[in-house]
ZAMARGU-4260 file (C-alpha; in steps of 0.2 Angstrom, whole numbers, plus 5000, padded with zeros to 4 digits):
<rodrens>
0) 4926/5032/4970 | 4930/5019/4983 | 4939/5028/4997 | 4952/5020/5007 | 4962/5022/5024
5) 4978/5011/5024 | 4985/5014/5044 | 5003/5006/5044 | 5010/5015/5059 | 5008/4999/5068
10) 5017/4988/5059 | 5036/4981/5061 | 5037/4967/5048 | 5031/4964/5031 | 5022/4949/5033
15) 5008/4954/5042 | 5008/4972/5031 | 5005/4964/5015 | 4991/4951/5024 | 4981/4968/5030
20) 4984/4977/5013 | 4978/4960/5004 | 4963/4962/5015 | 4960/4979/5016 | 4961/4981/4997
25) 4951/4966/4994 | 4966/4958/4984 | 4963/4940/4976 | 4969/4926/4985 | 4984/4923/4975
30) 4991/4938/4980 | 5010/4937/4978 | 5012/4948/4995 | 5028/4956/4990 | 5032/4974/4982
35) 5030/4966/4964 | 5014/4958/4967 | 5008/4974/4975 | 5012/4985/4960 | 5003/4973/4948
40) 4985/4974/4960 | 4986/4993/4960 | 4991/4996/4942 | 4976/4983/4936 | 4963/4993/4946
45) 4950/4999/4934 | 4938/5008/4945 | 4945/5025/4953 | 4951/5023/4970 | 4956/5036/4984
50) 4970/5029/4995 | 4975/5038/5011 | 4992/5030/5019 | 4995/5034/5036 | 5012/5029/5040
55) 5026/5031/5054 | 5037/5046/5056 | 5048/5033/5065 | 5047/5015/5057 | 5050/5001/5069
60) 5059/4985/5065 | 5061/4980/5047 | 5051/4993/5041 | 5065/5006/5043 | 5071/5000/5027
65) 5054/4993/5019 | 5042/5009/5020 | 5051/5020/5008 | 5051/5004/4996 | 5033/5001/4999
70) 5027/5021/4999 | 5036/5020/4981 | 5027/5006/4975 | 5011/5016/4979 | 5019/5032/4972
75) 5022/5023/4957 | 5007/5013/4954 | 4996/5030/4954 | 5008/5039/4943 | 5006/5024/4931
80) 4986/5021/4934 | 4975/5035/4933 | 4962/5027/4944 | 4972/5028/4959 | 4973/5043/4969
85) 4987/5042/4984 | 4987/5054/4999 | 5000/5051/5013 | 5000/5056/5030 | 5014/5055/5043
90) 5008/5051/5059
</rodrens>
């Protein structure tokens, strides 16, 4: 099982967040850097992954609205793909 920790506590905008996700999760070069593309990549995973997401209690900047949406994508992807296990930790 591949274990990955995503610390998204420092991000205040989505462009750098998606760049971080692409690099950390080894997404392909054509990753679309949006929520639909994130869902597609997560649900197409065929090897077991345990992903721990460390997220801020009080998000800043654009993340105020975006954080709940991205956490929902991870939750929905894990529901649809039995290869994914998500662990959420509030910082």
